[in-house]
C-alpha positions as CSV (number, residue, x, y, z in Angstrom):
1,X,-14.3,29.7,34.9
2,X,-11.5,29.6,32.2
3,X,-8.2,31.8,31.7
4,X,-5.4,32.3,28.8
5,X,-1.9,32.4,29.8
6,X,1.7,32.1,28.7
7,X,3.1,28.6,29.9
8,X,6.6,28.6,31.7
9,X,8.9,25.8,32.7
10,X,6.9,25.5,36.0
11,X,3.8,24.2,33.7
12,X,5.9,21.4,32.1
13,X,4.1,18.7,34.0
14,X,0.8,19.4,33.2
15,X,1.5,20.2,29.4
16,X,3.2,17.1,29.0
17,X,0.1,14.8,30.7
18,X,-2.4,16.9,28.7
19,X,-0.4,16.3,25.3
20,X,-0.2,12.8,26.2
21,X,-4.0,12.4,25.9
22,X,-3.6,13.6,22.1
23,X,-0.6,12.1,21.3
24,X,-1.3,11.3,17.5
25,X,-2.2,15.5,16.9
26,X,0.4,16.7,19.1
27,X,3.8,15.4,17.8
28,X,5.1,18.8,16.9
29,X,4.4,20.4,20.6
30,X,5.5,17.4,22.0
31,X,8.8,17.0,20.2
32,X,9.7,20.8,20.3
33,X,9.1,21.0,24.0
34,X,11.1,17.8,24.7
35,X,14.0,19.3,22.7
36,X,14.0,22.9,24.0
37,X,11.4,22.8,26.9
38,X,9.0,25.4,27.4
39,X,11.3,28.2,26.2
40,X,10.8,31.1,23.7
41,X,13.5,32.2,21.8
42,X,14.8,32.6,18.1
43,X,16.4,29.3,18.1
44,X,15.1,26.2,16.0
45,X,12.1,24.5,17.8
46,X,11.9,27.2,20.3
47,X,8.3,28.8,21.0
48,X,6.2,30.8,23.1
49,X,3.4,28.4,24.7
50,X,0.1,29.5,25.8
51,X,-2.6,27.5,27.7
52,X,-6.4,27.7,28.6
53,X,-7.1,26.5,32.1
54,X,-10.8,25.5,33.3
55,X,-10.7,25.5,37.3
56,X,-7.1,25.2,37.2
57,X,-7.1,22.3,34.4
58,X,-5.3,22.6,31.2
59,X,-7.7,22.0,28.6
60,X,-5.8,23.7,25.4
61,X,-2.6,25.0,24.0
62,X,-1.0,26.9,21.3
63,X,2.7,27.9,20.5
64,X,3.8,30.1,18.1
65,X,7.4,29.3,17.3
66,X,10.7,30.5,16.1
67,X,9.7,29.8,12.3
68,X,6.5,31.6,12.3
69,X,4.0,28.7,12.8
70,X,1.1,28.3,15.3
71,X,0.6,25.0,16.3
72,X,-2.5,24.1,18.0
73,X,-3.8,21.3,20.1
74,X,-7.0,23.3,21.4
75,X,-10.3,21.2,21.2
76,X,-12.3,23.7,23.1
77,X,-10.9,26.9,22.0
78,X,-8.6,26.8,18.8
79,X,-9.7,30.5,17.8
80,X,-9.0,32.2,20.9
81,X,-5.6,30.1,21.5
82,X,-4.3,31.2,18.4
83,X,-5.2,34.7,18.7
84,X,-3.6,34.7,22.1
85,X,-0.5,33.1,21.0
86,X,0.0,35.4,18.1
87,X,-0.7,38.6,20.2
88,X,1.5,37.2,23.0
89,X,4.7,36.3,20.8
90,X,4.2,39.4,18.4
91,X,5.7,37.2,15.5
92,X,4.4,37.3,11.9
93,X,2.4,34.3,11.6
94,X,3.8,32.1,8.5
95,X,1.6,28.9,9.3
96,X,-1.4,27.5,11.2
97,X,-1.0,23.6,11.8
98,X,-2.9,21.1,14.1
99,X,-6.3,19.0,14.0
100,X,-8.1,20.2,10.8
101,X,-11.2,21.0,12.6
102,X,-9.2,23.4,15.0
103,X,-7.1,25.0,12.1
104,X,-10.4,25.6,10.1
105,X,-12.2,27.3,13.1
106,X,-9.2,29.4,14.0
107,X,-7.9,30.5,10.0
108,X,-11.1,32.7,9.7
109,X,-10.1,34.6,13.0
110,X,-6.4,35.6,12.1
111,X,-6.9,37.6,9.5
112,X,-4.2,35.9,7.7
113,X,-2.8,37.8,4.4
114,X,-4.3,35.5,1.9
115,X,-2.1,37.0,-0.8
116,X,0.6,34.7,0.9
117,X,-1.2,31.7,1.2
118,X,0.5,28.5,0.0
119,X,-0.7,25.0,0.7
120,X,-4.3,25.2,2.6
121,X,-5.4,21.6,2.6
122,X,-6.8,18.9,5.3
123,X,-4.5,15.8,5.1
124,X,-5.1,12.3,6.4
125,X,-3.4,11.4,9.7
126,X,-2.1,7.6,9.9
127,X,-0.8,5.8,12.6
128,X,1.6,2.4,13.0
129,X,2.3,0.6,15.6
130,X,6.1,-0.1,14.9
131,X,5.6,-3.9,15.8
132,X,3.2,-4.2,13.3
133,X,5.4,-2.7,10.6
134,X,5.2,-4.6,6.9
135,X,9.0,-4.2,5.4
136,X,8.8,-4.1,1.8
137,X,10.5,-7.2,-0.1
138,X,13.4,-5.1,-1.9
139,X,14.3,-3.6,1.3
140,X,14.2,-7.2,3.5
141,X,15.9,-9.0,0.5
142,X,18.6,-6.0,0.2
143,X,18.0,-5.4,-3.3
144,X,17.7,-1.9,-2.2
145,X,19.8,-0.4,0.9
146,X,18.7,2.5,3.3
147,X,21.0,4.7,5.5
148,X,21.3,7.7,7.5
149,X,21.9,10.7,5.2
150,X,25.4,12.1,5.2
151,X,26.8,15.6,4.5
152,X,28.5,14.6,1.3
153,X,24.8,13.7,0.2
154,X,24.1,17.2,0.3
155,X,24.6,18.3,-3.3
156,X,22.2,15.7,-4.6
157,X,19.5,15.9,-1.5
158,X,19.2,20.0,-1.6
159,X,17.4,19.9,-5.4
160,X,15.4,17.3,-4.2
161,X,14.2,19.5,-1.0
162,X,13.9,22.4,-3.4
163,X,11.3,20.1,-5.4
164,X,9.3,19.1,-2.1
165,X,9.2,22.7,-0.9
166,X,7.5,24.1,-4.5
167,X,5.2,20.8,-5.4
168,X,4.7,19.3,-1.8
169,X,4.5,22.6,0.5
170,X,3.6,24.7,-2.3
171,X,6.0,27.5,-1.6
172,X,6.7,29.7,-4.6
173,X,10.1,29.5,-6.2
174,X,11.2,32.9,-5.0
175,X,10.9,31.8,-1.5
176,X,13.2,28.7,-1.8
177,X,16.7,29.5,-0.7
178,X,19.2,26.8,-1.3
179,X,21.0,28.4,1.5
180,X,18.8,27.6,4.1
181,X,17.9,23.9,2.8
182,X,21.6,23.2,3.1
183,X,21.0,24.3,6.9
184,X,18.0,22.6,7.6
185,X,19.1,19.4,5.8
186,X,22.5,19.9,7.6
187,X,20.5,19.8,11.2
188,X,18.7,16.9,10.3
189,X,22.0,14.7,9.4
190,X,23.7,15.9,12.6
191,X,20.2,15.0,14.4
192,X,20.0,11.4,12.9
193,X,16.8,11.9,11.6
194,X,17.1,12.2,7.6
195,X,17.7,8.8,5.6
196,X,18.1,8.3,2.1
197,X,17.7,5.1,-0.2
198,X,20.2,3.4,-2.5
199,X,20.0,1.3,-5.5
200,X,23.3,-0.2,-6.6
201,X,25.0,2.9,-4.7
202,X,22.5,5.6,-6.5
203,X,20.6,7.6,-4.2
204,X,16.9,7.0,-5.3
205,X,14.6,8.6,-2.4
206,X,14.8,10.3,0.8
207,X,12.6,10.5,4.1
208,X,13.1,12.3,7.2
209,X,11.5,12.1,10.7
210,X,10.2,16.0,11.3
211,X,9.5,15.3,15.0
212,X,11.0,12.6,17.2
213,X,10.5,11.4,20.8
214,X,12.0,8.5,22.1
215,X,9.1,6.1,21.9
216,X,7.3,8.0,19.1
217,X,8.3,9.4,15.4
218,X,6.5,11.6,12.6
219,X,7.4,11.0,9.1
220,X,7.7,13.9,6.9
221,X,10.0,14.8,4.0
222,X,9.5,12.2,1.8
223,X,10.8,12.5,-1.7
224,X,11.4,10.4,-4.7
225,X,12.3,12.4,-8.0
226,X,9.6,12.0,-10.6
227,X,11.5,9.9,-13.3
228,X,12.1,7.1,-10.1
229,X,8.5,6.9,-8.8
230,X,6.3,4.2,-9.2
231,X,9.0,1.8,-8.3
232,X,8.1,1.6,-4.2
233,X,11.4,3.6,-3.2
234,X,9.5,6.0,-0.9
235,X,8.2,3.3,1.0
236,X,10.9,1.3,1.1
237,X,12.9,4.7,2.7
238,X,10.0,5.1,5.1
239,X,10.3,1.2,6.1
240,X,14.1,1.7,6.4
241,X,13.3,4.9,8.8
242,X,11.2,3.0,10.8
243,X,13.3,-0.1,11.1
244,X,16.0,2.3,12.7
245,X,13.4,4.0,15.0
246,X,12.4,0.6,16.3
247,X,15.7,-0.7,17.0
248,X,16.3,2.5,18.8
249,X,13.0,1.9,21.2
250,X,10.2,3.5,19.2
251,X,7.1,1.8,19.3
252,X,4.6,4.1,17.4
253,X,4.8,6.4,14.0
254,X,2.6,9.1,12.5
255,X,2.1,10.6,9.4
256,X,0.1,12.6,7.2
257,X,-0.6,13.0,3.7
258,X,-2.7,15.1,1.2
259,X,-6.4,13.6,1.1
260,X,-5.9,13.3,-2.8
261,X,-2.5,11.6,-2.8
262,X,-3.4,8.6,-3.4
263,X,0.0,6.9,-4.3
264,X,1.3,8.0,-1.0
265,X,-1.8,6.4,0.8
266,X,-1.3,3.5,-0.9
267,X,2.5,3.1,-0.2
268,X,1.8,3.9,3.5
269,X,-1.3,1.6,4.0
270,X,1.2,-1.4,2.7
271,X,3.6,-0.7,5.3
272,X,0.6,-1.1,8.1
273,X,-0.4,2.5,8.4
274,X,-3.8,2.9,9.6
275,X,-6.0,6.2,9.1
276,X,-7.0,7.7,12.2
277,X,-8.3,11.2,11.2
278,X,-7.2,14.7,10.0
279,X,-4.6,16.9,10.1
280,X,-4.2,20.2,8.7
281,X,-1.8,22.9,7.8
282,X,-2.1,26.4,6.2
283,X,1.3,27.4,5.1
284,X,2.0,31.0,3.9
285,X,5.1,32.1,1.7
286,X,7.7,33.3,4.0
287,X,9.0,35.7,1.7
288,X,6.3,37.9,-0.1
289,X,7.2,38.5,-4.0
290,X,7.8,42.2,-3.5
291,X,10.7,41.0,-1.0
292,X,8.9,43.1,2.0
293,X,6.9,41.9,5.1
């Protein structure tokens, strides 16, 4: 018999054990819970979690986070879990993420406002054992230098992130708030999860971890200005961040990228990443054009 219910801190052990069996497609869920526990609230990475149990065994998980995103690891009941967590949280839905087959199944049942649809794509999922990282020549030779981003980099990085949100995440211009970008990048800087690449002291690329655990990281937010692309800067920035993660004890890295982004795929494969499946995201415009909810 199957039952659905909100998860509490008392469920943490079974939650962790279940997601450990789906490591590559559960990084957001695992990292958010690692940093904030199974606790709901308005703060970043807080969320409400719902689980499905079959004969007292956890089989599916969904979370509805502070930022409106529903994230799935629900291999048997994706639509049911997505509906249940949205109903339980009462939050507006601003995104749906998870293994692509689950996202495809759940999305039609959520009655999303299709006038707010932004990015709606499957993405190739890649994995790398960090012991097998292939370091690009310019990075290993010192011709380019990676480092953690600093607060004094923000004036240059905010416009980069704006372009990333416009063209990679598909958000319309009216939804992108430079003050919010500042705060988000600053949090990443304080957390040590944002890097830049320099050539002769000039910033040429940035990369981040959008989810991080002591033993595993997920790469995201890779951006190189258009005029500087085609020179391997993004690849070197990612490699530098992974070298630092490896030095800190991480052994595995995950990322996902668009199925038609062939330059990115070639860059990641050149670092040693191997394609292992499909991840997916449906992102909605968080600020409707008329300014109302």
